[in-house]
Each structure stands twice: as structure tokens, then as C-alpha cells.
C-alpha positions in Angstrom: -105.0 48.3 139.7 -107.3 46.4 142.1 -109.3 49.6 142.9 -109.7 50.3 139.1 -111.0 46.7 138.6 -113.5 47.1 141.4 -114.6 50.4 140.0 -115.1 48.8 136.5 -117.3 46.1 138.1 -119.4 48.6 140.0 -120.0 50.7 136.8 -120.8 47.7 134.6 -124.5 48.3 134.2 -127.2 50.9 134.6 -130.0 50.5 137.0 -131.8 48.1 137.3 -129.0 46.0 135.8 -126.2 47.3 138.0 -126.1 43.8 139.7 -122.6 44.3 141.2 -123.3 47.6 142.9 -126.7 46.4 144.3 -125.1 43.2 145.7 -122.2 45.1 147.3 -124.0 48.0 148.8 -127.6 46.8 149.3 -127.5 43.4 151.0 -126.2 44.0 154.5 -122.8 42.6 154.1 -124.0 39.4 152.3 -120.8 39.0 150.3 -118.6 39.3 153.3 -120.7 36.7 155.2 -120.7 34.1 152.5 -116.9 34.6 151.9 -116.5 34.0 155.7 -118.3 30.7 155.3 -121.6 31.6 157.0 -124.6 29.6 155.9 -127.1 32.2 154.8 -130.6 31.9 153.4 -130.6 32.7 149.6 -131.5 36.2 148.7 -133.9 35.0 146.1 -135.8 31.8 145.3 -137.3 30.4 142.2 -140.1 27.9 141.9 -140.8 25.9 138.8 -144.3 24.5 139.5 -144.6 22.4 136.3 -142.9 21.1 133.2 -146.2 21.3 131.2 -146.6 24.2 128.8 -149.2 25.5 126.4 -146.5 26.9 124.0 -144.0 25.1 121.8 -141.4 27.8 121.5 -138.8 27.3 118.8 -135.9 27.8 121.3 -137.4 25.3 123.8 -139.9 22.6 123.1 -139.6 23.2 119.4 -136.6 21.0 119.3 -133.8 23.6 119.1 -132.6 23.0 122.7 -132.1 19.6 124.2 -133.9 20.3 127.5 -135.7 17.8 129.6 -139.5 17.9 129.0 -141.8 15.9 131.3 -145.2 16.1 132.9 -143.7 16.7 136.4 -145.6 19.0 138.7 -145.1 20.0 142.3 -148.0 19.1 144.5 -150.2 21.9 146.0 -149.4 20.7 149.5 -145.6 21.1 148.9 -145.9 24.5 147.2 -148.0 25.9 150.1 -145.7 24.4 152.7 -142.7 25.9 150.9 -144.2 29.4 151.2 -144.3 29.0 155.0 -140.8 27.6 155.1 -139.3 30.4 153.0 -141.0 33.0 155.2 -139.8 31.4 158.4 -136.2 30.9 157.0 -135.9 34.6 156.1 -136.0 35.0 152.4 -136.1 38.7 152.0 -135.7 39.0 148.2 -138.0 37.9 145.4 -139.7 34.5 145.4 -140.3 34.0 141.7 -142.7 31.6 139.9 -141.4 30.7 136.5 -140.6 27.9 134.2 -137.5 26.7 132.3 -139.6 24.5 130.0 -143.0 24.8 131.7 -145.6 27.6 132.1 -146.3 28.2 135.8 -150.0 29.1 135.3 -150.7 25.7 133.7 -150.4 24.4 137.3 -153.9 24.8 138.9 -152.4 25.7 142.3 -149.8 28.3 141.2 -152.2 31.3 141.8 -153.3 29.9 145.1 -149.7 29.5 146.2 -148.8 33.0 145.0 -151.6 34.4 147.1 -150.3 32.5 150.1 -146.9 33.9 149.6 -148.2 37.5 149.3 -150.4 37.1 152.4 -147.3 35.9 154.3 -145.5 39.1 153.3 -143.1 37.6 150.8 -142.1 39.5 147.7 -143.5 37.5 144.9 -142.7 37.7 141.2 -144.4 35.8 138.2 -142.9 35.1 134.8 -145.6 33.8 132.4 -146.4 33.5 128.7 -149.6 35.4 129.4 -152.0 32.9 127.8 -153.7 32.1 131.2 -153.3 35.6 132.6 -157.1 36.1 132.3 -159.3 38.4 134.5 -160.2 35.7 137.0 -156.5 35.5 138.0 -156.2 39.1 138.9 -157.5 38.9 142.5 -154.7 36.4 143.3 -152.1 38.9 142.2 -153.1 41.7 144.6 -149.9 42.7 146.3 -147.5 40.9 143.9 -144.2 42.6 143.3 -144.0 42.1 139.5 -145.6 40.2 136.6 -143.5 39.7 133.5 -145.1 38.4 130.3 -142.9 36.6 127.7 -144.3 37.9 124.4 -141.4 37.8 121.8 -143.4 39.0 118.9 -145.2 42.1 117.5 -147.6 40.3 115.1 -149.7 37.2 115.2 -147.9 35.6 112.3 -144.5 35.9 114.0 -145.9 34.7 117.3 -147.4 31.6 115.7 -144.2 30.8 113.9 -142.1 31.2 117.1 -144.6 29.6 119.6 -146.2 26.8 117.6 -149.7 28.2 117.4 -152.1 28.7 114.4 -154.8 30.9 116.0 -155.3 34.3 117.7 -153.4 33.5 120.9 -151.2 36.6 120.3 -154.2 38.9 120.3 -155.6 37.3 123.4 -152.3 37.8 125.3 -152.2 41.5 124.4 -155.8 41.7 125.7 -154.7 39.9 128.9 -151.9 42.4 129.5 -154.2 45.3 128.8 -156.8 44.1 131.3 -154.2 43.4 133.9 -152.8 46.9 133.5 -156.4 48.3 133.9 -157.0 46.2 137.0 -153.8 47.5 138.5 -154.8 51.1 137.9 -158.4 50.7 139.0 -157.4 49.0 142.3 -154.4 51.1 143.2 -152.0 48.2 142.8 -148.2 49.0 142.6 -146.8 45.9 141.0 -144.5 46.3 138.0 -145.9 45.0 134.7 -143.2 44.1 132.1 -143.0 42.4 128.8 -140.1 40.3 127.7 -138.8 39.9 124.2 -136.2 37.3 123.3 -134.5 38.3 120.1 -134.6 35.8 117.2 -134.1 36.2 113.4 -137.8 35.6 112.9 -138.9 38.5 115.1 -136.4 41.3 114.4 -138.8 42.9 112.0 -141.4 43.1 114.8 -139.3 45.0 117.3 -140.7 48.5 116.7 -144.3 47.3 116.3 -144.1 45.2 119.5 -142.8 48.2 121.4 -145.8 50.3 120.2 -148.3 47.6 121.1 -146.8 46.9 124.6 -146.8 50.7 125.3 -150.5 50.9 124.4 -151.4 48.1 126.8 -150.4 50.2 129.9 -147.4 48.0 130.7 -144.4 49.7 132.3 -141.6 48.5 130.0 -140.5 46.1 127.4 -137.2 44.2 127.8 -135.2 43.0 124.8 -132.6 40.3 125.3 -130.6 37.7 123.4 -131.2 34.0 123.9 -128.4 32.2 125.8 -125.6 31.5 123.4 -126.9 33.7 120.6 -126.4 30.8 118.1 -129.5 31.7 116.2 -127.7 34.8 114.8 -124.8 33.0 113.2 -124.2 34.7 109.8 -127.0 37.2 110.5 -126.7 40.9 109.6 -126.9 42.2 113.2 -126.9 45.8 112.1 -130.6 45.4 111.5 -131.1 44.5 115.1 -129.2 47.6 116.3 -131.2 49.8 114.0 -134.5 48.3 115.2 -133.6 48.6 118.8 -132.6 52.2 118.3 -136.0 53.0 116.8 -137.8 51.2 119.6 -136.0 53.3 122.3 -137.7 56.4 120.8 -141.0 55.2 122.3 -139.6 55.5 125.9 -140.9 58.3 128.1 -141.4 59.0 131.7 -144.1 56.4 132.0 -142.8 53.7 129.6 -139.3 52.2 129.4 -137.5 50.3 126.7 -134.7 48.3 128.2 -131.9 46.4 126.5 -130.8 43.7 129.0 -127.4 43.3 127.3 -125.0 46.2 126.9 -123.7 47.1 123.4 -120.4 45.2 124.1 -122.2 42.1 125.4 -124.4 42.0 122.3 -121.4 42.3 120.0 -119.7 39.5 121.9 -122.7 37.3 121.6 -123.2 38.0 117.9 -119.5 37.4 117.2 -119.5 34.2 119.2 -116.9 35.7 121.5 -118.8 35.0 124.7 -116.6 34.7 127.7 -116.0 31.2 129.0 -116.8 30.4 132.6 -113.3 30.8 133.8 -114.2 31.7 137.4 -113.1 28.9 139.8 -116.2 28.9 142.0 -119.9 29.5 141.6 -121.0 31.9 144.3 -124.4 32.6 142.6 -125.8 29.6 144.3 -125.5 31.4 147.7 -127.7 34.1 146.2 -130.3 32.0 144.5 -132.1 28.7 145.1 -134.4 26.8 142.8 -136.9 24.0 143.4 -137.8 22.2 140.2 -141.1 20.5 139.2 -139.9 17.2 140.7 -139.1 18.7 144.1 -135.3 18.8 143.7 -133.5 21.9 145.0 -130.8 23.2 142.7 -128.4 26.2 142.8 -129.9 27.7 139.6 -132.5 27.0 136.9 -129.9 26.0 134.4 -128.0 23.5 136.6 -131.0 21.2 136.5 -130.6 20.8 132.7 -126.8 20.5 132.4 -126.0 17.1 130.9 -124.2 14.9 133.5 -124.8 16.9 136.6 -128.6 17.1 136.9 -128.6 14.3 139.5 -126.6 16.4 141.9 -129.4 18.2 143.6 -129.1 19.5 147.1 -132.1 17.4 148.2 -135.8 17.0 147.6 -138.5 19.1 149.2 -140.8 16.1 149.5 -138.3 14.5 151.9 -136.9 17.4 153.8 -137.7 21.0 154.8 -136.0 23.7 152.7 -133.9 24.7 155.7 -132.7 21.1 156.2 -131.7 21.0 152.5 -130.0 24.4 152.4 -128.0 23.7 155.5 -127.4 20.0 154.8 -124.3 18.0 154.2 -125.4 17.0 150.6 -125.5 20.7 149.6 -122.0 21.3 151.0 -120.7 18.2 149.2 -122.4 19.1 145.9 -121.1 22.6 145.9 -117.5 21.4 146.3 -118.0 19.2 143.2 -119.3 22.0 140.9 -116.7 23.2 138.4 -118.2 26.1 136.3 -115.9 25.6 133.4 -116.9 21.9 133.2 -120.4 21.7 134.5 -122.0 25.0 133.5 -122.6 25.1 129.8 -125.5 27.5 130.4 -125.1 30.5 132.7 -127.4 33.5 132.5 -126.2 37.1 132.4 -126.9 37.8 136.0 -125.2 34.7 137.4 -122.2 35.1 135.1 -121.6 38.6 136.1 -122.2 38.0 139.8 -119.8 35.1 139.8 -117.0 37.0 138.2 -117.5 39.9 140.6 -117.5 37.8 143.8 -114.6 35.7 142.6 -112.7 38.9 142.1 -113.5 40.0 145.6 -112.6 36.6 147.0 -109.2 36.6 145.3 -108.4 40.0 146.6 -109.7 39.6 150.1 
């Protein structure tokens, strides 16, 4: 029975979403080491440079989610120093610049910090809304591992409705993606260029058109995913979504991919409100990922910062300590013992949820 459960975990997703298989076989015994209590550098690290944003997305700053919004920004000095510290500490996975409620490229020092990380040999990723992904940013991105643009629409009208604009920003983003793809080809760059599409009742009718447009830009793929919780789709005829996604997949070929980040079963569970509760007893994902927020606090994941009642329980602050001191410090040990996923983790993304269930299974059968 245990062997069958393990096999089910390892066959849970197709590449690149086979998280369990990658973690077990591709990380030099990482799971065994953390279960044995070793203090390991996180495999991946996320930097949220700023809480400022040039969008007002309906699922974020538009008022549909009660997230903290502020004008916090990391200083340039701290971001540059952090690159050195992550390199010295041995972060071998992706160091990603993104934003939970902010746009990383709004921060004037993000591109400079990205270049510093690349020059140090770190694997750097960028998630951006694409508005500021203009040609004078391209030189800073030489050697980056991936750039992902959150688009979420296939027409200007839909984009404006979802993102709080009333102009041609959508068209400019498409142009920015096209020019970045051209820069990559002309300069022999190898980074992955992806476009993200969060599904919402307002943009279901754009799925096929968005796929056609994104393919024409020269991007590598478009990724469709549900927002956390799926609550926007209450009482919605979800068969329209499945039909649209099926049509979109017909545009895939050996150069361009159309990816559905949730499996058919996972989408059905989300739509039916049958999403699994966080019944695992311990969060192991925090050993894999680290996050520094715009105020300098280090957290176990991007969502923990925004959980009501626990946001004060950071591991420490990068303005006061080095990252290694924080990661190996007593406050982190103490905080981890206090985290109860079923109580504290209202939000948990698909990756963390699956990884936690997998490692908890291994731990219980060790």
C-alpha cells in the first residue's frame, strides 16, 4: 500500500509540473537531509522588491482580496547585498523577483539587482506584468533563466476591465513581449519566455485569442491557471472553460506550448469548492523556499506574509541580520514550531500544497 501511494505521488504531474519526482530524484538527497534535521539553504528564493504597482487587478488591488498594500520598498543596498549573500550561502535553485501585490520592475533598482545576480552565477527568474519590460531593460536580462509575463487577457477591453486601465496598455505589453523575444533570438539568449493567464469569468472568452496572440509574439508558452480558491467561478458554467482550453491546446506545436497548471481533477475540485484542506501536520515547503518581502522581513512563503494573525512571525529582517544568520537563527526555529498549516495557512499555492503532502507522507513512513 505504501509503495502504491508513493507511486501515485511520483506520477501526479507531467513535466514541468512533476514536483514530487523532481524533488525526490533531482535534489541530492534534500528530503532526507531536512527530515534528519539538517539546516540546509533553501533550494529557491523569492524577492518582493516593492508593494507599489502600476496595475489594479480585480483579484488583488481591486478590492477582491484583503491583502496588505503599502509603499514599502527594499533599498538598493540591501537587494545588492542579498545577491552576494545568497551566492555565498549556496542557493542553487531559482532566485525569483516577483510581487504578491507589487510589480518588481516599478522598483528602480530591480534590473540592476537582477544583473548583479546573473553576474554572480545565480539562476534568476522574473515575474512581471510586462508594462515596464521595455527595450532598455533587455541588456539587464542577458543570462536570465526565465521571464514570465502576467497577461490574463486576449483583448484590450478585457485587460482594462481586469487590470484597472482605460488605455492601450494591453497592446504595449504585447509589443514588449514581441521585442523581448526578438532580442533573445538576435543575441542568442536561452532564457525561457512565458506568459501567464489567470482564469476569471471576465476572460474566459479570450482564451483562444490570447493563445494566438502570445504564440505570434515568439514566446515559448502560455500557462493557464485558476486563482487561489477559485471563488470567482461560483455558479459559473465551467464547461465553457474546458471547451476554450481544449481549443487553445490546438495551437501547441514543437516550438510553442500551451500548459494547464492544474490537472483536470484539480480544476474540477476547485470549481466544485472541494479543494482539499491543509490537513498535513507540518509545513516542509519552507525548507525549500525562502522569501524576503518589501519591508525586509524573511518568511517561509509569499502567502505567509499575508495570513491574518501570523504576519508578524517572520524569521527576521534582512536590514538587521545577514540571510544566513536569519535562516539558521533561533527565531526561525521557534517560528517553524508554531506554524500550524490547518490554522495558519488559509492560502497555499499548488506547488507548496503538493510538496507538503508528499514530504509529510515520506516523513510518516520513514
